[in-house]
C-alpha positions in Angstrom: -44.9 -12.2 38.4 -42.1 -11.1 40.7 -43.3 -8.4 43.2 -42.6 -4.9 43.8 -40.6 -5.7 46.5 -38.1 -7.5 44.3 -38.1 -4.6 42.0 -37.4 -2.3 44.9 -34.5 -5.0 45.9 -32.9 -4.8 43.1 -32.8 -1.3 42.2 -31.0 -1.1 46.0 -28.7 -4.4 44.9 -27.5 -3.3 41.3 -27.2 0.8 42.1 -24.0 -0.2 44.0 -22.1 -2.5 41.7 -20.4 -2.4 38.6 -22.2 -3.6 35.3 -20.1 -6.6 35.5 -20.9 -7.8 38.6 -25.1 -6.4 38.4 -25.0 -8.8 35.1 -23.4 -12.0 37.7 -25.9 -11.0 40.1 -29.0 -11.1 37.9 -27.7 -14.5 36.3 -27.5 -16.3 39.7 -30.2 -14.6 41.1 -32.4 -16.1 37.9 -30.6 -18.6 36.3 -31.9 -19.4 32.7 -34.3 -16.4 32.7 -31.8 -13.6 32.1 -31.7 -12.5 28.2 -30.8 -9.5 26.3 -31.9 -7.8 23.3 -29.4 -6.5 20.5 -29.9 -4.6 17.7 -25.7 -4.6 17.3 -26.0 -0.8 18.2 -22.5 1.0 19.7 -24.6 0.6 23.2 -25.8 -3.0 22.5 -22.0 -3.9 21.2 -20.8 -2.9 24.6 -23.0 -4.8 26.4 -22.5 -8.0 24.6 -19.1 -8.1 25.3 -19.5 -6.9 29.1 -21.9 -10.3 29.1 -19.4 -12.9 27.4 -16.5 -11.3 29.7 -18.6 -11.6 32.8 -22.1 -13.6 32.5 -22.1 -15.5 29.4 -25.3 -17.7 30.6 -27.2 -14.4 30.0 -29.0 -15.3 26.4 -28.9 -13.2 23.7 -31.7 -12.2 21.2 -32.3 -10.0 17.8 -35.4 -9.0 16.1 -34.8 -9.5 12.3 -37.0 -7.2 10.3 -36.6 -8.2 7.5 -36.0 -4.9 6.4 -32.5 -4.4 8.0 -29.4 -2.9 6.1 -26.5 -5.2 4.9 -24.3 -3.9 7.4 -26.2 -5.0 10.2 -26.0 -8.5 9.2 -22.5 -8.3 8.8 -22.0 -7.2 12.1 -24.0 -9.9 13.8 -22.1 -12.4 11.9 -18.6 -10.6 13.4 -20.3 -10.9 16.5 -21.0 -14.7 16.7 -17.4 -15.2 15.5 -15.9 -12.9 17.7 -17.5 -14.2 21.0 -18.3 -17.8 19.3 -21.9 -17.5 20.1 -25.3 -17.3 18.0 -27.2 -14.7 18.5 -30.9 -16.1 18.4 -32.6 -14.7 15.6 -37.0 -13.8 16.2 -38.9 -13.1 13.2 -42.4 -11.3 12.4 -45.1 -13.8 12.0 -45.3 -14.5 8.1 -49.0 -14.9 7.7 -49.4 -11.6 9.3 -46.6 -9.8 8.2 -47.8 -11.0 4.3 -51.2 -9.8 5.1 -50.0 -6.4 6.0 -47.3 -6.2 3.2 -50.2 -7.5 0.5 -52.9 -4.9 1.3 -50.6 -1.7 2.5 -47.3 -2.4 0.3 -44.1 -2.2 1.0 -43.2 1.0 1.9 -46.6 1.6 4.3 -44.9 3.0 6.6 -44.1 6.4 5.0 -48.2 6.6 4.4 -49.6 7.2 8.2 -48.6 7.2 11.9 -50.7 4.5 11.9 -49.6 2.2 9.4 -45.9 2.9 10.8 -46.7 2.0 14.0 -48.4 -0.9 12.2 -45.3 -2.1 10.6 -42.9 -1.7 14.2 -45.9 -3.7 16.0 -45.8 -6.8 13.2 -41.9 -6.8 13.0 -40.7 -5.3 16.2 -43.3 -5.7 19.5 -44.7 -8.8 18.6 -41.8 -11.1 18.1 -40.4 -9.2 21.0 -43.3 -10.7 23.4 -42.4 -14.0 21.8 -38.4 -13.6 22.6 -38.9 -12.5 26.5 -41.7 -15.3 27.0 -40.1 -17.4 29.9 -37.6 -15.0 31.4 -37.7 -12.6 34.5 -35.0 -10.0 33.1 -35.0 -7.8 30.1 -31.6 -6.5 29.9 -31.9 -3.5 27.4 -29.0 -0.9 25.6 -31.2 2.7 26.3 -29.6 5.8 27.5 -31.3 8.2 28.9 -29.7 10.8 26.3 -31.9 9.1 23.5 -34.7 10.8 23.3 -37.1 12.5 25.9 -39.1 9.6 26.4 -36.4 7.7 28.0 -35.1 10.0 30.4 -37.6 9.0 33.2 -36.9 5.7 33.1 -34.7 4.0 36.2 -32.0 1.4 35.8 -34.7 -1.5 37.1 -37.9 -1.2 36.8 -40.8 -3.0 36.0 -42.4 -3.2 32.4 -45.6 -3.9 32.7 -46.7 -4.2 29.4 -44.4 -7.3 28.6 -44.5 -8.7 32.6 -40.6 -8.5 33.5 -38.4 -6.7 35.3 -35.8 -4.4 32.8 -32.3 -3.8 33.6 -31.1 -0.7 31.7 -27.4 -0.6 33.1 -26.0 1.9 31.0 -29.2 4.2 31.2 -26.6 7.3 32.1 -24.1 6.8 30.2 -22.9 8.8 27.9 -22.6 9.0 24.2 -18.9 9.2 24.9 -18.6 6.9 27.4 -20.0 4.3 24.7 -17.4 5.4 22.4 -14.8 5.3 24.4 -15.5 1.3 25.9 -15.6 0.0 22.3 -12.6 1.4 21.6 -10.4 0.5 24.3 -12.0 -3.1 24.1 -11.8 -3.4 20.4 -15.7 -4.4 20.5 -16.9 -5.4 16.8 -19.8 -2.5 15.8 -21.7 -1.7 12.5 -19.8 0.1 10.1 -22.9 2.4 9.1 -21.6 4.4 12.4 -18.5 5.7 10.4 -20.9 7.0 7.4 -23.2 9.4 10.2 -25.6 6.7 10.9 -26.1 6.8 14.9 -29.3 5.4 15.6 -29.9 2.6 13.1 -33.3 0.7 12.8 -34.9 -0.7 9.7 -33.2 0.7 6.0 -36.6 2.5 5.0 -36.9 4.3 8.4 -33.3 5.1 9.2 -31.1 7.6 7.4 -27.7 9.3 8.8 -27.8 12.9 10.8 -26.4 16.3 9.9 -24.6 18.4 11.7 -26.5 19.5 14.7 -29.4 16.9 14.5 -30.5 15.1 17.6 -29.3 11.3 17.9 -32.6 10.4 17.4 -33.2 12.8 14.1 -32.3 9.9 11.7 -35.2 7.7 12.5 -38.8 8.1 10.9 -36.9 11.8 10.4 -40.7 12.3 8.7 -42.5 12.5 11.5 -43.1 14.6 14.6 -39.7 14.1 16.9 -42.2 13.5 20.3 -43.2 10.3 18.4 -39.9 8.8 17.5 -40.6 5.0 19.6 -41.6 2.2 17.9 -43.2 0.3 20.9 -40.4 -1.8 22.2 -39.8 0.4 25.2 -43.2 2.1 25.5 -45.1 0.7 28.5 -48.4 -0.2 28.9 -49.0 1.0 25.5 -51.8 -0.7 23.5 -51.3 -2.7 20.5 -52.1 -0.4 17.3 -54.7 -1.6 15.3 -52.9 -3.8 12.1 -55.2 -2.9 9.0 -54.9 -5.3 6.2 -56.9 -3.0 4.3 -56.0 -1.4 1.1 -54.7 2.2 1.7 -55.4 4.4 -1.4 
C-alpha cells in the first residue's frame, strides 16, 4: 500500500505537469499498475485520447452494467476502432444480479433508495473492485462541476475504500474546456450528448436535462439531489445491504 508520503509527493509532482506528462510519469513510476475507468462520457473520451497519445501502456476498462443505451455501445466500438485498442469490460456477478432481479424486479431502482443503491453496487461497485485489483493508480474523468460532492476532491488523492491512488486530471476543467478539446481533436463521443443527455449512465436511470437544469439533473431524477452518486466515488462508504427478498 502506498504511503501518505507517496501520495503527497505525487500531488507535488503532478501539480506542475501538463496532463500528458503526468500520465507518462505515472506509467513510468507504476509500470503495469495504472488503469483508467471509462464510461465513454465526454470527459472519459478526452482522457482516452490523451492516454493513447502520451501513455498508451495505461490500461482502460469499462463497467458494462447490462443496462446501457445502445448509443453507449456504439461509441465504445468507435473508440476501439479509432485508437486500435480493446477497452476491457467488467460485468456484474451473474448469480448475484440474477438473484437481485428475480427478487426485486428489473426496475427495482425506482422503488427505494436502498434498492437503487443495491442495484448500483452489484452492477458497478463490486465489478469496479475487481477491475482495480492489482493496480496502484486509478485515473478518472471526475470534474468538480459535476456535483457538490465532487468539489472537495483533490487532483491526486488516496481512495481508502478501494485502497488505491486516485488521479483526477481534469478535475478543474470547465465543461466548455472539455467540449473544446473534443471538437478540436475530433474525439468520438456518445451521440446522446447531442440530444440533451449530459451525464450518461444506465438507461433506466438517465434522461435528457431541460434548459436551466444542472449537470446531474438527468441522473436518478426521482431522488433528492444531494444523493446522486452510485457509490463508485464515495470514499469509505459502506457496502449497501443488497436484498434478495421480494418487495411488495
